[in-house]
N, C-alpha and C positions, 0 to 999 in steps of 0.2 A: 730902757731909764731901768735903774738900780734903784727900787724903793726902797735900800733900807737905807739908804744913804742921802740926810734930808728929811725936810717935807714933800714930799711927792703932791703934783698940782699933774689933776687931770681937766683939762681945757676940752667942753661940751662940743660934739661931734664929730671929734678926731680917733685917730686908733691907733693908740699907744699901747705898748708891749712892756707887760710889766716883770720885772723878773724879780723874785723872793730865795734871799740866800735860806738855807737849808743845812744845820746845826749837821757834822759829822755823823755823830752819835745816834742819827735818825738811821744812817745806810740805807738798805734800798728801797726804794717806793712802791708800794703793789694798789695803791689808789690818791689819787690829789684830787680835793676840792679846794679851789678858792673863791671864796664870797663877799660880795661888795655889796655895802649894808647903808642905810640913810634913817636917823629917826628908829632906830635899832630892825628895822626891819630888813630884810635881804631885799635887795632893789635885780640883784642877777647873783648866777652863779655857773664859774667855768670849772667842767669835770675831765678826766682826763683823756678825752680824746681831743679837748681843747687845749690841751696846756705841753709844753715841754719840758721833760722831766731830766735833767742832766745831773752829773756828779757833784750834787752841794749847793741845785738850785732848781727851780722852777720859773717856767715863763710862761705868758698868757698872750696875747694879741687882740686887745678889747677891741669891737666893731664899732661902729657910726653908730647905730643902735645902741648896744649899751650905755656907750656915755651922753648922747640924747635922752639916756631916760634916765640920769641922775639929775636931781635938782640942784641948781646953780647955788653959789653962796653957803652951803651948806654941807657939812662933814661928812668924808666918805669914809669908813672903816673899811678896811680889805685883812680879811683872816685868812689863814692858809690851813686848810684841814689836810693829816697824812693820816695811811695804814700802812703799815708795813707789813711783809710777807706773815709775821710772825702773831698778825692783828693785833696790834698794838697800835692806837690810836694817838696821836698829836696834833695838837692845836697851838699854833702861833700868839701870840697877845696880837691885838688889832691892831693896822698899823693906819694911821690917819693921814689922809689924805684933802688935801683942798680941789674942790671943785669951782672950775673958773666958768663962765658964761661965752658963747658965742655968738654971733651979729644974727646968724643963716639957722634958724632951728631942725632944717630940712638933710634927711639924709642927701647928700653930693652922690648921684649916680653917673 
């Protein structure tokens, strides 16, 4: 799911992959952090080893545990933090996603 197009929906208990576009002027990325927050507090964060960094985009695959940690019917703000090799810190504007419920709140293994 490209979360730059339209209003993203996160269904609890699923394992979506989110792709966030990075403007070309950012150039190379040294470090990355994607923050998922509700009510102004981080629920979870994903960093370099949990993300795929490609030219023009950063992707992250969420786990069932991640999406079940989000509260249904509350907005989830997603923010991308990037550090360039020149130590320039760039933070995106928050992307607002809708969190929807699932009937079974257990991790399926």
